[in-house]
Steps between C-alpha positions, in 0.01 A plus 500: 500500500831445318338278236220748452738794472709327235190430293369852553826660390487291183148623424593859584815472287711671764766353730513672838831564674323571827268215596358690795352776285293265284388303806369825647324588174307172513384537862141615542407683819263218601796260512721737700222563753501131586876485565652532846767736374552874499771486233299336221351771276213484254513633143306824552804730505629340181154535346521876563835525322401264220199715413730797441752298297225346286342837423837646405595214267160474331495877457846486342399223259179677397680828430753314284235303308258788451708817458205702366247430774421771754525468877130424549501208255823360648356524851185311402699231321729453798206480738353218291829310514572526873152457649422212735330282240781531245770437761314190616496369142877553469552333838306195382728457199788424739284302747576754770208394717658156553813653654344758735519407869153546650348463843273201561182701455606651168631165379167331577310766303732473196678825575758421234230555238376836631573792268601734780751255649645413159532864392663605828742208490600577143586856597703365792689264267576789263642696796708199598650483150568874512675481838694189403610591147432869450281691257622321187406161646156628601449658157590177319276289724199729461550541125524122461184409690291793374612463137185327372258748651721790387503366144121477503458872567336699223540874463188647664455813291405499133719803434802278560378221271744587224435175312134587451587856398749378241265236360208743475720756324612258229175308458300817447746648251668207326314185601826362639563314827828537697709183537690435825796262533748415775850595386690422823471386862754566773540408866412194711156337483374684811622841380482506120496808282323464165581699184217515247481662158183636345488530121242659267621533141821706518441616858690303765555565869643296785391498864603322817339392825493244779208324331406452135187713545701789641762471224227505234349813654843664506559411133158640403569818695828554315329434166242768583782740590660437160168571329458819700836624373393460139343789310136415567548252779272258316537215249452630146163326458362438150821589320688236704229244440492574128877470479474161673246379244715626213795304637 
């Protein structure tokens, strides 16, 4: 168990102070039922707590990344991130199934590959991190291992697709296409913030976000806000294009 725990902690990227809490998180009920002990506990209580911690952290991250989305959209996005199938995929990236202690019957039927067992164990591990290191440790761990799937999220509603709105506005009036460029990146690899500038002729705006896609959307949104503040709220069309040709 010690060798396995050392390897697991390396994959999880978290060093536990309390060994007992992670051992409990990796104990399936089928294993505990086969033990002649009333003091050995399975991971179901930790699973209960981990579910709450995971929902809180993912909800926090989604609100920060998508400040314009309404409650219904955020709820649907969170549900897609914390369902059994998605949790099982995350669990597989750290080989969690290899480290779960299973009863003989579950082990013989490849219980370590079952989605339900993997998802429940991942929630238990998240609770173990929370109890061992506090909310910040749990937040960092979740953000790290969910980063790829979080970065792949696209904004679900067209009304929030500011890039398309900006491009359509300029293409239809000036025949121009906005250009996006990264002007800065801050933070560690697992928690970067990107700063991107959008430029169309003399219009420039800068946005930020936890992914390049989000930063581009933020930049486009701010460019649209600048346009809205102008007299007509629109590019000047043929006059602009003619001036460009005369140049």
